[in-house]
N, C-alpha and C positions, 0 to 999 in steps of 0.2 A: 312846511313841517320839516323838510329835509334840512333847511337852513338852521332851524332850531336845534335839530339833532347834531348837525355838524358843529355848531357853536358850543353846544354842551360838551361834545367830545373833546373839542380843543381846550375848553375851560378845565376839564377834568384830567387832561393829559399829564400835567406836572404831578398831580396827586397820584394818578395811577402809576406813573414812573417811580414815585417815591415808595409806594406800597410794594412795587415789584422789587425794589432794592432791599426791602426789609429781609433780614435773616440770610441774605446772600453770602456775606462773608463768613458767618458762623457755619452755614451749610458747607461752604467750600473747605473750611478748616476741618470740619468733622469728616467730610468725604476723603480728604487727603490724609487724615489721621495724624496731623501734625500742624503746629503753628509755625508760620514763617515770620521771623522777627528780625528786623533790620537793626544792627548795632554798629558801634564804631569799629575801626580796624585795629583797635587795641589801646584802651585808655584805662590804666589801673584804677580800681575802685568802682568803675562804672561798667565797662564791658571789655574784658580782656581774656584771651585764651592762654592756657599753659602749653607746654611743649607737646602735650598729648591731645590738644584740641578741646580741652574742657574749659568752658566759658564761666567766668564769675564776674560779679559786680552788681551795683545797685540797679542799673538798667536791665541787666540780665535777669535779676530776681523778679522784676516786673513781668518780664516775658514768661518766666516759669510759673508765676502766680496765675497768669491768664490761662496757661495750659492746664494748670491744676483745676481751675474753675470749670473748664470745659471737659477735660478728660479724666480728672482726678489723678493725673500723672504729670508732674512738673518736668519730666524728661522729654515729653513729646513736643520739643521745640527744635526747629532748624534755625541756627543763628547765621544771618547773612551779613558779613562785614561790609560796610559801605563808607566811602569817603564823604566828606562834607559836601562835595560837589555833586555826587551821584545819589545822595540819600533821598531826595524828594522825588526824583524820577522813578526810583525803585518802588516807592510807595504808590505813586500815581499809576504806574503800569501794572500793579498787582503782583510784582515780584515778591513783595513782603506784605503781610496782613496788618502789621503795626510797625511803626518806627519808634524804637526805644533807644535813642542814641544822642545823649547830651545835646539836645536841640532847643534853642531859645524860642519862647513863645513871643511873637511880635504881631502887630496889626497886619503888616503886609503879608506875612506868612499865613496868617489866619484867613486872609481874604483872597489871595491870589494863587494859591497852590492846590486848590481843590481838596483841602484837608482840614481836619479839626484837631486842636490840641485837647487831650482828654484830662488834663490836670497838670499839677506841678510836682515832680518827684524831688526836685532839688532847687532851692532858691540860691542863686549864685550871682556873681558880678565879675566884670572883667578887671584884671590886674596885670602887674608887670613882674618879671623875674630878671635879675641881673647877676653877674658874677660878683662875689664879695670883694674881689680885687679892685673893682672899679670904685669902691668906697662911696656908693650912692645910697642915700638913706630915704629918698623921696622921689616920686615920679616927677615932681616939679623941678628936679635937677637933671632931667633928661633932654634938655634943649640941644638940638643938632644930633641927636642919637639916631643910629640905624636900628630899625625894629623889624624883627622877623614875625610874620603873620601867616596864617593859613587862609588860602582863598576860599570863597564860598561860605564864609561865616560872617557873623555880625561884628566881629572884632575890627575889621577894617574901617567901617563907618564910625564905630565908637572911638577908635584911635584918632581918626581925623577930627572928630568933634572935640575931643579932649585937648589935643595940641593946639587947635585953633582957638578954643576958649581961653587957653592959658598963654596964647601968643608965643608959642614955641615952634621951632622948625624940627623936622624929622625926615628920615628917609625910610620908605617902606621896602622891605625885601620879602616878597611873597612866594609861597610854595603851595603845591596842590595837596600834599599829604601831611598829616601831623608828624609822622616820624621824620620826614624830610625836613620839616621846619625846625624840629628840635635838634637834629644833627647839624643843621646850618648854624644854629645858635651856639651849640657846644663847640663847633670848630672855629668860632670867632668871626663868622661872616656878618654878624650883626652884634650890636651892643646889648639889645633887649629882646626878650621873648614875651609876647603878650597873648593871652587867651583868658578864658574863665579862670577864676582863682582856684577852683577845684581841679581844673586841668593843669594848672601850674604845679600844684602839689603832686599830681599824678605823673606828669611828664618829668618832674625833677628826679623821680625814682629811677628813670631810665638813664640818667647821666652817669658818667664814670665816677665822679665824686660829688654826690648830691649836696654834701655839706659845704661845698665851695660856692653854692648859689643861694640867693635869698629872694623871697617874695616880698615886694615892697608893700607898705601899708595901705596905699590908696586903692579903693575900689571905685571904678569910674563909670559903672553902668549897672542897670538891673538886668539880670539874665535868668529868668525863671525857666528852668529846663523841664521838659516833660514829653510824654509819648504822643504820637500823632496817628490818626487814622484817616482814611479817605472820606470825603463828603458823600452823602447819599445813603448811608446805611446806619440809621439811628440806633438800631438794636446793637450793632457791633460797637458803636460809639459808647453806648450805655455800659456794655460789658467791660470795656477797657477802663472807662471812667470809674465805675463802681468797684472794680478790682483794686484800683489805687485807693479809693475812698475806704474800702474794706480794710486794707492794710493799716491805714491811719487810724480808723475806728478801733481796730483791735488793740493798738497801743493805748488809746484813750481808755478802753475798758479793762486793760491789764491782761488781755488774752495773749498768750505766747505760744510758740511752737510746742513747748513742753506741756502746757496745762490746758490746751484747747479742748481735749476730750472731757476733762473735768468741768471746765467752764460751761460747756454745752449743756450741763445738767442744771444750770442755774434757773431759778424761778423768776428772776428779775425780767420785766417786760422787754428792756432793751436787748438783753442777752437772747431771749426767746425769739425775738424778731430776727436778730442777726444770724443765729444758728438755724433758723428755719423750723423751730419746734412750735412756732405760732405764726400762722399766715403762710403766704406763698410768694414772698417777695423775690426769691431766687428764680422761681418759675416765670415771674413777670419779666425778668431779664433774659429769659430763654435758657436758663441754667437749671440746675437742680436745687432743691431746698437747702442742701448742705454746702452751697458754694463758698460761703464765708469760712466754714470750718476747713474746707479743702485748701484754700489759699494760705491760711495761717499755718496749717500743719505742714504745708509744702515749703514755705520760705520764712515763716515767722512774721511778726508784726513789723510795721515800718521802722520802729526804733531798733529792733534786732537787725534788720537789713542794713540800716545806716551804720550801726556800730561795727559790724563785721566787715563791711565793705570800705567805708571811708572814715569811720569814727575811731573811738578809743581802741577797738579790737582789731584795727587794721594798721598797715604800714603808713598810711597817709596821716592818721591822727588829727583829722579835721574836727574842730569843735562843732557841736550841733548848731549854735548860733541861731540864725533865722529859721533853721529847719527843725527847731524844737516844736512841740505841740503848742497850739494856741493858748492852752491853759498853763503853759510853762514859759511864756514870754516869747514864743516863736510864731511863725506864720502858718504852720501846718494845721489845717482845719478841714474836716470832712463834714459834708451835710449829713443829717441824721438818717439812719437806716430805719425808716418807718413808712 
């Protein structure tokens, strides 16, 4: 009988451990009274502080939306700037509750880091930037070029694959930090700077004369960027995931920061479910019924976030492209709130 009891206990151990992990992160965040969010060390359009320490960007807005869903207050966020090298350790150790830092979703990262990607905030791809003075019009003209890259990113492997596939030679000049990499490129230590295309547009703004530099047309990889959370807490995973889906759904439904209160009065079933006037979907997440309203009123819908941070309303002026909604020719698609 003892053997049966022991066997049953061992069999249930993973299940019990999983149950024990439930709501742990949400409770920690609530007890702390603030969300700890890992962001970049400064990438315009995605996560960047001003001279007073006020953070803005697409990744920042995701963090603020999560805080709004939990506390009904988007300011209850501590932003933790992390290098590409240190970002995963900070998430694994519990230094941050969520990593919202222009990070590419890959198989190896999804399986070896003890973390889950909660969705895609920005569909990107790796590209190249060069000085106009070089008179280079295509990445295929970069044979024997020296290329500045940041260590701890997917760009190094993509770079090697691209040059090998096109039988070109190159020299890698690698640096630990993004700012260090950009400064090296601007000072002439390399011919080319490579990273995600969105990052190229963002980093170009930091250069003394941005107009003297051009982003080449080739996109050499798939770089779906999105937030990460630790393995083992499915409730927290769901909260972060559905916060992102809620922002995308809001744009699909035409719900904006300005009209959210009015839209909440709609009798349409999809609106009633989203706003919590019918059912308890928010409570199933561990949040309040009005979680959807909270996030939209805090940061706007996905389209509003995109426009002011990286799109037409920003300095970057990046076209929506693949980041359009699925029903407008893009890839942004949220499962239904029902």
